[in-house]
C-alpha positions, 0 to 999 in steps of 0.5 A, a space after each residue: 671503267 667505273 661510272 663517275 658520280 654526279 658532280 664528280 667532274 667539272 666542265 672545263 671552260 670553253 675557249 672563245 672562238 672554238 665553238 665557231 671553229 668547230 661548227 664551221 669544220 663540222 659544217 664544211 666537212 659534212 657538206 663535202 662528205 654528204 655531197 659524195 653520199 647523196 650523188 649516189 642516191 641521185 645516180 641510183 634512181 636515174 642512171 645506175 639501172 641502165 649502167 650497172 645492171 641488166 638493161 633487158 629487165 628495167 624494173 628489176 634493175 631499178 629495184 636492185 639499184 635502189 637496194 644498193 643505195 641501202 647497202 651503205 646503210 647496212 654497212 653503217 652499224 659496222 662502221 659505227 662500232 669500229 669508228 665509235 670505239 676509236 673516236 671515244 678512245 683516240 678523240 673526235 678530230 682524228 675520226 673526222 679527218 679519217 672519215 672524210 678521206 675514206 668517203 672521198 676516195 671511195 666515191 672517186 673510185 665509183 667514177 672509175 668503175 667499168 659498166 655492166 656492158 663492159 664486164 658484166 655482173 662484176 660491175 655491180 659487185 664492185 659498185 656495192 663494195 664502193 658503196 660499203 666503204 661509203 657507208 663505213 665512212 658515213 657511220 663515223 662522220 656525223 657522230 664525230 662532228 656532232 661530238 666535236 661541236 657539242 663539246 666545244 659549245 657553251 651550255 646554253 647554245 649546244 643545240 644551235 652549234 650542234 645543228 651545223 653538222 646537219 646544216 652541212 649535210 643539207 648543203 652537201 645534198 644541194 651541191 650534189 643535186 646542183 652538180 647532177 642537174 646539168 649531168 642529167 640533162 646530157 643526151 643519153 649517149 653522153 650521160 650513160 657513157 661518161 657524163 655520170 662519172 663527173 660528179 664522182 670524179 670530183 670527189 678527189 677534191 673532197 678528200 683534199 679539201 677535207 684534210 686541209 680544213 680538219 687537220 688543224 682543228 683542236 680536240 675538244 676541252 671535254 675529251 682533253 679532260 677525260 683523257 688527262 684524268 685517265 677516264 677514257 673508256 677502254 671498251 666504250 661498247 661495253 659501257 654503252 651496254 652496261 649503263 646506256 642501253 635504253 638510250 641507245 635504243 631510243 636513239 635507234 628508234 628516233 633515227 628511224 625518222 630519217 626514212 622521210 629523207 630517203 623516201 623524199 630523196 630517192 623513192 619519190 624521185 624515182 616515182 615522180 619520173 616514172 610513167 606513173 608520175 610523168 614528171 621531168 627529172 630536172 623539175 624534181 631535182 630542182 624541188 630537192 635543191 630548193 627544199 634543201 635551201 629552205 632547210 639551211 635556214 630552218 635548221 639553225 632556227 629550230 635548233 635555237 628554239 630547242 635551246 629555249 624550250 627544249 629538244 623534245 617538243 621541237 623533235 616531236 613537231 618534226 616527226 609528227 608533222 613529217 608523218 602528216 606531210 608525206 601524204 600531202 607530198 606524194 599526193 601532189 606528185 600523183 597529180 603531176 602538178 609541178 607547182 604543187 609538188 614544189 610547194 609541198 616538197 619545201 614545206 615537208 623537207 625544208 621546214 617540217 622535217 628540219 625540226 627533227 633533223 636539226 635537233 637530233 645532234 644535240 638531243 642524242 649527244 646529250 644522252 651520253 657521257 663524254 666517255 661514250 658519246 661518240 660511240 652512243 651516237 654512232 651505234 644508235 643512229 647508224 642502226 636506225 639509219 640502216 633501217 631507214 636506208 632500206 626503206 627505199 626498197 620496201 617502198 618500191 615493193 609496197 608501191 607495186 610494179 606500176 609504182 602508183 601505190 603511193 598511199 601505201 608508201 605514205 602510210 608506211 613512212 608515217 608509221 615509222 615517224 610515229 615510232 620515232 616520236 614515241 621513242 623520243 617522248 619517253 626520253 628525259 629533257 636535257 637542254 638545261 643539264 650542265 655539259 659536265 653532267 650529261 649522261 651521269 647517274 645520280 649515284 652508283 646505286 640508283 639504277 636508271 636515274 641520271 644527273 640533271 639540273 634541279 627541276 629538269 626531267 629524268 627518266 629510266 635509261 637502263 
């Protein structure tokens, strides 16, 4: 497929009401899907070391259990290649339905698995297989939902509507934690036998709800036009490598900021409830709930701001600010003061990190043409997220056997935030670029320059 020239395509009119419908479908679907994804994180930190691994070596069991959390992130690049390809070939809606059903089924099956005490080492093998399926599913969820909302949105509100996917992700994390709080409070003999299974078995409802919500959602006007014009990319990955490789690399580096989320959600929880932290599990779970509640309000506000002043300044505020606040938050945990932990956790995760987290759907999506948008976001983000997922295991090694080396973990996290900030700082600003011109080159002979509205920023993209 040849690259169209700037101005060759015309943005089809956005039908009234479709942005809201698309945003709602993205929000509720992401909330349900990431409920599944995040309950695994809580269980990996609090329950799985004693259920699926050798209880005679608790330190190793915890390390391996946290590593299984990262397995899904390793599977996500593979899922991105597959689901990204079909999302750009067949449309956004079909992938949105498929991914949510995959996540619901795999999570439900985790709740049915036998334990280490029942079948030995086969138990963690089965657990890892289900976690891989979760990762394959998650790889296509956000990219398809982001593409759906961005392509349905009015040009001056793309950041706001696209942010609803991440807003739904935070809602899913709240739901997962709220479900896990009473489960974690069960007596040990109930928690480690049947109690931990309840959040996973509820995923049967997730699959049904997701299908009902998304099956009637219409395809985007943008993709309909591409399809009607026979401009659908036969091999989206080839187009990415040929015309968008530099932006894919930027997305990979930018997505590394998700390390803040995995450290906050998983490693800090494990650290705080260890002997080194000495805090109650319920207290830390409530910290996550309240921080995410604040994020529900902060994400759309940051996104609205990005529609006014640009994507880059808002993202950079979140990335750099998170790199600073991670020191404050982990220090607060080391003091054992719950009020201090709660306050710093809300500021870090609820406010500051939301600036980067709520902006990336529009920031990354606007780097690519409609022909490769889903693939570009999926491949770029999932490679970055894969590295971020294993940050939990790296942090466990950095902290040492006693788990009290939090300063090293904070430095490691801040360094990754700096990489993300540098990558995004080199990107072009796109918040005022017409939707029809996103990702387009000014002319076929000018390698590296892309179409934009007069006066907007342009940079080399390969």
